[in-house]
SEVEXVEX-510998 format. One record per residue (C-alpha): chain; residue in three letters; x, z, y. Coordinates in Angstrom, 1 decimal. Last residue first. Example, Ala and Ser with C-alpha at 12.3 -4.5 7.8 and 13.67 -1.06 7.14 Angstrom:
<pts>
ch|aa|xx|zz|yy
A|ser|13.7|7.1|-1.1
A|ala|12.3|7.8|-4.5
</pts>
This chain:
<pts>
ch|aa|xx|zz|yy
A|thr|36.2|32.2|-16.1
A|ile|33.3|30.8|-18.4
A|leu|29.4|32.5|-17.2
A|gly|26.8|32.6|-19.4
A|tyr|24.1|29.8|-20.1
A|phe|24.8|28.7|-23.6
A|lys|23.4|25.7|-25.9
A|leu|26.4|22.9|-24.9
A|thr|23.9|20.4|-23.8
A|ser|22.0|22.9|-21.5
A|phe|24.7|24.0|-20.0
A|gly|24.2|27.2|-18.8
A|cys|26.9|28.3|-16.3
A|leu|30.7|27.0|-16.0
A|ala|33.5|28.7|-14.1
A|val|36.5|26.8|-12.8
A|val|40.0|28.8|-12.1
A|gly|42.1|27.6|-9.7
A|glu|44.4|24.7|-8.6
A|ile|43.4|21.2|-6.9
A|leu|40.0|22.9|-7.0
A|leu|37.4|20.6|-4.9
A|gln|38.5|17.3|-6.1
A|phe|38.5|19.1|-9.5
A|met|35.0|20.2|-9.1
A|gln|33.4|17.3|-8.0
A|asn|34.5|15.1|-10.8
A|leu|33.1|18.0|-12.8
A|pro|29.6|17.4|-11.3
A|leu|29.7|13.8|-11.9
A|leu|30.4|14.0|-15.6
A|ile|27.6|16.4|-16.8
A|asn|24.7|14.7|-16.1
A|thr|21.8|16.1|-17.6
A|gly|17.4|15.1|-17.0
A|gly|15.5|15.7|-14.6
A|gly|13.9|19.4|-13.7
A|ala|14.6|23.1|-13.4
A|val|14.3|24.4|-9.4
A|phe|17.7|26.2|-8.4
A|asn|17.4|24.8|-5.2
A|thr|15.7|27.3|-2.9
A|asn|16.8|30.4|-4.9
A|ile|20.6|29.3|-4.9
A|trp|20.6|28.3|-1.1
A|gln|19.5|31.8|-0.3
A|thr|21.6|33.3|-2.2
A|val|24.5|30.8|-1.1
A|asn|23.7|32.6|2.6
A|glu|24.1|35.8|1.3
A|ile|27.6|35.2|0.1
A|ala|28.5|33.8|2.8
A|gly|27.4|36.5|5.3
A|ala|29.0|38.9|2.8
A|thr|32.6|37.0|2.8
A|ala|33.6|35.0|-0.2
A|arg|35.3|32.5|1.7
A|glu|33.2|28.7|1.0
A|leu|35.8|26.1|-0.8
A|ser|34.3|22.6|0.7
A|ser|31.1|20.6|0.6
A|ser|28.9|23.4|0.4
A|phe|26.0|24.3|-1.5
A|leu|26.2|21.5|-3.4
A|phe|23.9|19.6|-5.2
A|thr|24.4|17.0|-7.8
A|gly|22.1|14.4|-9.8
A|asp|20.5|13.6|-12.8
A|asn|20.6|17.4|-13.3
A|phe|23.2|19.2|-11.4
A|ala|23.9|22.7|-9.4
A|ile|27.3|23.0|-7.8
A|val|28.3|26.2|-6.0
A|asn|31.6|27.2|-3.9
A|phe|34.4|29.5|-4.0
A|leu|37.1|31.1|-2.4
A|asp|38.1|34.7|-2.5
A|glu|39.8|36.0|0.2
A|ala|36.3|38.2|1.3
A|asp|36.7|39.7|-2.5
A|leu|34.3|38.3|-5.7
A|lys|32.3|41.1|-7.9
A|ala|28.9|39.9|-6.0
A|leu|29.5|36.2|-6.6
A|ala|29.5|37.0|-10.3
A|thr|26.7|39.1|-10.0
A|phe|24.8|36.3|-8.8
A|leu|25.6|33.8|-11.2
A|ala|24.5|36.2|-14.1
A|thr|20.9|37.0|-12.6
A|lys|20.8|32.8|-11.8
A|thr|21.8|32.0|-15.4
A|asp|19.2|34.5|-16.7
A|glu|16.4|33.2|-14.3
A|leu|17.8|29.3|-15.6
A|leu|16.9|30.9|-19.4
A|lys|14.3|32.2|-18.8
A|gly|12.1|29.1|-17.0
A|ser|13.6|26.1|-17.6
A|met|16.6|25.2|-18.2
A|ser|15.4|22.0|-20.6
A|gly|14.6|20.6|-17.4
A|ser|17.8|20.1|-15.9
A|ile|19.5|22.7|-13.6
A|asp|22.9|23.1|-15.1
A|val|24.8|25.4|-13.0
A|ala|28.7|24.4|-12.1
A|phe|30.2|27.6|-10.2
A|val|33.5|27.1|-8.6
A|val|35.9|29.3|-8.2
A|glu|38.9|30.0|-6.5
A|arg|40.5|33.9|-6.6
A|arg|43.0|35.2|-4.6
A|phe|46.2|36.3|-6.6
A|ala|47.4|40.3|-7.3
A|lys|43.9|41.8|-7.2
A|arg|43.1|45.0|-5.0
A|ser|41.7|47.3|-7.5
A|gln|44.0|50.2|-7.1
A|gln|44.5|49.9|-3.2
A|lys|46.1|53.3|-2.7
A|gly|49.9|52.0|-4.2
A|pro|50.5|50.0|-7.2
A|phe|54.2|50.4|-7.7
A|leu|56.5|47.8|-9.0
A|tyr|60.1|48.2|-9.9
A|cys|62.7|45.6|-11.5
A|cys|66.0|47.3|-12.2
A|phe|69.7|45.8|-12.5
A|met|72.6|46.5|-14.3
A|asp|75.9|44.5|-13.8
A|arg|78.0|43.9|-17.1
A|his|81.8|45.5|-17.5
A|asp|81.9|45.0|-21.1
A|val|83.6|48.4|-22.1
A|asp|81.9|50.7|-19.1
A|his|84.7|53.0|-18.0
A|val|84.1|52.6|-14.1
A|leu|80.6|52.1|-14.6
A|pro|79.3|48.8|-14.0
A|pro|77.5|47.9|-10.7
A|ser|74.2|48.7|-9.6
A|leu|71.2|46.6|-8.1
A|leu|68.0|47.7|-8.0
A|val|64.9|45.0|-7.7
A|gly|62.0|45.2|-5.6
A|gly|57.8|46.4|-5.8
A|phe|55.2|47.4|-3.4
A|thr|51.2|47.1|-3.9
A|his|49.7|47.9|-0.7
A|ser|48.7|51.0|1.5
A|ser|51.4|53.0|0.1
A|ser|51.5|57.0|-0.7
A|val|53.8|58.6|-3.2
A|ser|52.9|62.1|-4.3
A|tyr|55.0|65.4|-4.9
A|thr|55.8|68.1|-7.6
A|phe|58.8|69.5|-8.1
A|val|59.3|72.4|-10.9
A|phe|62.9|74.1|-10.9
A|asp|62.5|76.4|-14.3
A|ser|61.8|80.0|-13.3
A|ser|64.1|82.8|-14.2
A|ser|66.3|82.2|-11.5
A|trp|69.4|84.5|-11.4
A|ser|69.3|87.9|-10.7
A|leu|70.6|89.9|-7.4
A|val|70.4|86.6|-5.0
A|glu|72.6|85.2|-2.3
A|ser|70.7|81.9|-1.9
A|asp|70.5|78.1|-0.6
A|tyr|68.3|75.9|-1.2
A|phe|67.9|72.1|0.4
A|phe|65.7|69.2|0.1
A|gly|65.9|65.4|0.9
A|leu|62.9|63.5|1.1
A|lys|63.0|59.0|1.3
A|gly|60.5|56.7|1.3
A|ala|60.4|56.4|5.2
A|gln|62.5|59.0|6.5
A|arg|62.3|63.0|6.3
A|leu|65.7|65.2|5.7
A|gln|66.5|68.1|5.5
A|glu|63.3|70.1|4.4
A|lys|63.8|73.7|3.3
A|leu|63.0|74.6|-0.2
A|pro|61.4|77.8|-1.6
A|his|61.6|77.1|-5.7
A|ser|58.6|76.2|-7.5
A|thr|57.8|73.1|-5.8
A|thr|54.3|71.9|-5.4
A|lys|52.6|69.0|-3.8
A|leu|55.3|67.2|-1.3
A|leu|54.1|63.8|0.4
A|ile|56.3|60.6|0.4
A|glu|55.4|58.0|2.1
A|thr|56.1|54.4|1.4
A|gly|57.3|51.0|2.8
A|pro|60.9|51.1|1.2
A|gly|61.2|53.0|-1.8
A|ala|60.4|56.5|-3.4
A|asn|63.8|57.9|-2.9
A|val|63.8|62.0|-3.6
A|asn|67.0|64.2|-2.8
A|leu|67.2|67.5|-4.2
A|gln|70.2|70.3|-3.3
A|ile|69.7|73.5|-5.1
A|thr|72.0|76.4|-4.6
A|glu|72.1|79.8|-6.6
A|arg|74.9|82.2|-4.8
A|lys|75.6|85.5|-7.0
A|ser|78.5|87.5|-4.9
A|ile|80.0|90.3|-7.2
A|lys|78.8|93.6|-5.3
A|lys|76.2|94.4|-7.5
A|ala|78.7|94.8|-11.1
A|ala|76.7|94.2|-14.4
A|pro|77.1|90.0|-13.9
A|thr|73.7|88.3|-14.8
A|val|74.4|86.3|-17.9
A|tyr|72.6|89.1|-19.9
A|glu|68.9|88.4|-17.9
A|pro|68.0|85.0|-19.4
A|phe|68.5|82.3|-17.2
A|asn|65.7|79.6|-16.5
A|phe|66.4|76.7|-14.7
A|pro|65.6|73.8|-16.9
A|ile|64.4|70.9|-15.0
A|asn|60.6|69.7|-14.6
A|leu|60.4|66.6|-11.7
A|thr|56.5|65.7|-11.6
A|phe|55.2|62.5|-10.0
A|gln|51.5|62.2|-9.3
A|gly|48.8|59.6|-8.8
A|asp|47.0|61.1|-12.2
A|cys|50.1|61.9|-13.9
A|tyr|53.5|60.3|-14.0
A|leu|56.3|62.5|-15.3
A|leu|59.8|61.6|-14.2
A|lys|62.4|61.0|-16.3
A|gln|65.7|62.4|-17.0
A|cys|69.2|62.0|-16.3
A|trp|72.5|63.7|-17.3
A|arg|75.5|65.1|-15.8
A|leu|77.0|69.1|-16.0
A|lys|79.6|69.9|-14.3
A|val|81.4|73.2|-15.5
A|ser|84.0|75.9|-14.7
A|ile|85.2|78.6|-16.5
A|asn|86.8|82.2|-15.4
A|thr|88.6|83.1|-18.6
A|gly|88.3|87.1|-19.7
A|gly|89.1|86.2|-22.8
A|asp|91.5|83.3|-23.5
A|ile|89.8|79.9|-24.6
A|lys|90.5|78.3|-27.5
A|pro|88.3|75.1|-28.1
A|val|85.5|73.6|-25.7
A|glu|82.7|72.4|-27.6
A|val|80.4|70.1|-26.1
A|lys|76.3|70.3|-27.1
A|asp|73.3|67.9|-26.2
A|lys|70.4|70.0|-26.8
A|glu|67.0|68.3|-28.1
A|asn|67.7|69.1|-31.9
A|asp|71.1|67.3|-31.6
A|val|72.1|64.2|-29.1
A|thr|75.3|63.0|-29.3
A|ile|77.5|63.6|-26.5
A|leu|79.2|60.5|-24.4
A|gln|81.6|60.5|-21.3
A|thr|83.4|63.8|-22.2
A|ser|85.5|65.7|-20.2
A|tyr|88.0|68.5|-20.5
A|ser|90.4|70.6|-18.4
A|lys|93.4|72.8|-18.4
A|arg|95.6|75.4|-17.0
A|pro|93.2|77.9|-14.9
A|leu|89.5|76.1|-16.7
A|glu|87.7|73.1|-15.5
A|val|85.1|71.6|-18.0
A|glu|83.4|68.4|-17.1
A|val|80.2|66.9|-18.8
A|gly|79.3|63.5|-18.7
A|leu|75.8|61.4|-19.3
A|ile|73.4|63.1|-21.0
A|ser|70.3|61.7|-21.5
A|gly|66.9|63.4|-20.8
A|gln|63.1|62.2|-22.1
A|glu|61.6|64.7|-20.2
A|gly|64.2|67.7|-19.2
A|met|67.2|69.0|-20.4
A|pro|68.3|71.3|-22.8
A|val|72.1|72.2|-22.2
A|ala|74.6|73.2|-24.7
A|ile|78.4|74.7|-24.1
A|arg|80.3|75.9|-27.1
A|cys|83.0|78.1|-26.9
A|asp|86.0|78.6|-28.7
A|cys|87.5|82.0|-29.1
A|ser|91.0|83.9|-27.2
A|arg|92.1|86.7|-28.1
A|ser|94.4|88.9|-25.6
A|ser|91.9|88.8|-22.8
A|met|89.7|90.5|-25.2
A|val|86.3|88.7|-25.7
A|cys|82.5|89.3|-23.8
A|his|83.4|88.8|-20.2
A|leu|84.1|84.6|-20.7
A|arg|83.7|84.6|-17.2
A|trp|80.8|82.2|-16.0
A|thr|80.8|79.1|-13.1
A|gly|78.0|76.3|-13.0
A|thr|77.4|73.2|-11.8
A|met|74.5|70.9|-12.3
A|thr|74.0|67.4|-11.6
A|val|70.9|65.5|-12.1
A|phe|69.6|62.3|-12.1
A|ala|65.8|61.8|-11.6
A|thr|64.0|58.6|-13.3
A|asp|60.7|57.3|-12.0
A|leu|61.7|55.9|-8.8
A|ser|64.8|57.5|-7.4
A|cys|65.1|61.2|-7.9
A|asp|68.4|62.2|-7.0
A|val|69.1|65.7|-8.0
A|glu|72.1|68.4|-7.2
A|leu|71.6|72.2|-9.3
A|ser|74.1|74.7|-8.3
A|val|74.7|77.5|-10.5
A|gly|77.1|80.9|-9.3
A|asn|79.0|83.9|-11.0
A|met|77.7|84.1|-14.5
</pts>
């Protein structure tokens, strides 16, 4: 082998790889010819996109290769001994994602017998890596198997390059690990026109969503009204258990959530005339209000609190607590 180059474009969870190499068919006499089979073991969930083979007097190309034993192959017939063969392989593969880190692993390990015996023959290997994680993100480099030099750093983008004259070819796979940092959940849609040789010329699109740092962040704000039966049938342990469950539910609300509490028996008692933001101060106030007003007594009139809840919530979530008439004292959200 006389030279090898690797060009990788990482976009979201997919890597698009182009590997170019040149070989001399030295094991066959110049007066003879033979068929040559080219195979490449690709990375995670690899899919070949095309192969181009250049010879001095002819060339070959393909757009689709069948998969066999995890190696994609193409066979080139009747190559004369001593011929220099240039091969360009293009494929895509998935990036591994674990514990918040993306890992790119590309086979780049060459056996010693492909190294030219003559020491004066130039042996150059190059790697070009581009990473695009999307707008509004920061890419943090973790580990790399080869000494890459940073060429580009922009919001959501990184570019690296490696170029070296070597005594022997790479003996380890190319591994690159990085993480993507974003304070908020973000997403978008990528659009792509059809390929030149596409049969039906369909446009393609990809929707993506990245969780960001705030792993516990909700997609929507909650609007909750708790209606609690404090009639005489709720006295004792029933009412105490209901209060405990209600305190637990209130503690799980975020500051941007809206809530209210209605206690009812023959009449109704509202914590507030409107929905309140679940700030620390509001949670403290409603806790004191519950301890003061949750006293079991009287009958049960469910219609009035239901009407009040519907008035408070145009759209939202309703939680009903401990209706004695339905014989339960849990929370329904």
